[in-house]
C-alpha positions, 0 to 999 in steps of 0.5 A: 365395452369389451369384457372378454380379456383375450378379445380386449388384448387383441384390440389393444394390440391392434391399436398399439401396432399403429405407429403413434403414441396412445394416451392411457385415457384414450386407450381406456375410452376406446376399450371401454375400460378403466385406465387401471385395466389398461395398465394391467393389460399392458403388463399382460402384453409385455409378458407375452413378449410385446415391447410396449413402452410407456411415457410418464407424466399426466399426458403419458402414453403407450406405443409399441417399439421394436423388440429383439424378437418378433412376437405375433402380429394382429392384422385387420382384413385389409392388411392381411389381404394386401400382404398376401397379394404382395407375396403371392405376386412376388412368389409366382414370378421368382422375383429377386429378394422374394426368397424361401423365407417369403414363401414360408411367410405366405404359407403361414398367412394363407393357412390362417386366412378365413375363407372369405379373405382367401377368396378375395386374395385370389380375386385380386390377384386374378384381376391384376398384372405386374408391370415387371415380372422378370423373364422367368415362367409364372408359378402357382403360389400354392405350389410354392406354399406347399413346398415351403411347408414340407421343407419347414416341417421335414415332410416327404413330398410327392409330385408330378414332374415334366422333364425338358424333353416333355417326358412325365414322371412321378417323384417322391422326395425329401425336400431340402430348400427352395432357391430362387435364381431371380428368373426361376424357382428350384427345389433342391431335394433328395429323390428317394426312387433314385437315391440321390440329390436332385434339383427340380424346376418348380414351374415344371412341378404339378400336383404337389402332395404332402405325404405326412411322413416325416424324415430326418434331414440329410446332408447336401454334397455341397455346403449350401442349396444355392451352391448345389443348384449352381453346380447342377445347372452348370453340369446340365448345359453349355457354360462359360467362365468369366472374370470381372473386376469391380471398383469397390469392396467385395462386401458392397458388390456381393450385397447387389448381386444374386448369390448364384453369380458367386462370391466376389473376392477383395483384391487388396487394391480397394476393389474386388474380383468376381470369377465364376462359371455360368450358363446364363445368356451373356446379355442376362449376366451383362445386365446383372453386372450393371445392376450391381451399381459399381464401376467394373471391368470385364477381363474375360471372356471377350464375348462378354466384354463385347456384350457389355459395350453393346449394352452401354451403347444401347443405354446411351442411345436410349437416354440421348436428348431428343434431336441431339443425334 
């Protein structure tokens, strides 16, 4: 019998998070209390924001439904380890869809993991290899979680940085956002020593150290961190302009493209046009366009159109029937 009320509430919540309906009698037996105590505990959970639904009748039961807000979750050891390993694997390879919010979630989870579970997470990740990890460099998840924590807490961050020519420097920054391009992670931050905004490739960062000094957020020169990063990358490398028309509305196309490619615009004819400037290899852009999942036509440049044709030919040959030429 669980006599400690907080412990009993956590046990009850853990049971309710299982996707099934629990009869009141069964909950009472599991917790070793009366049905009246179960009803009282259910009321306490509702007061804390957990949307517990009840079914009336002799065989009535309780289940946890989706609510308007996200109350705290209770995870057992195996669930916590599984989530942490998945987030660390994704964060370490800058997978698309694993953005700053996922890194913040990882930072919060690892902050409360007991030492024994942190050891299990590290051991499991060291013993596994992702089948596909993109073509970007790997990053220590700890580096990302430290950065995400300073972004969320508006805390100055000091770290060592290696430029593309190999030169080393120490940076003191006010971190603004972490941005993933699908191949690499970047930190957009205000560099205090240089009194200007900068972008830093996270795989070139080492020894990140939160200083504990808080700061008031500054306004970016552009509207968003993703746009600032895109402009910054283009200024540092040889770029080319492109124009592509998709046979689908802009909203549907945008949902399948990374933000750094740029926003497509409806053309009033049932399709949309994507214009932009990039320094990415044309093969990479061609693959991204194909993965959008809609028919498209490359209007410019001709080199990109030729790259798409070559890619299409390779895909056709790869999918040919054996012995069919």
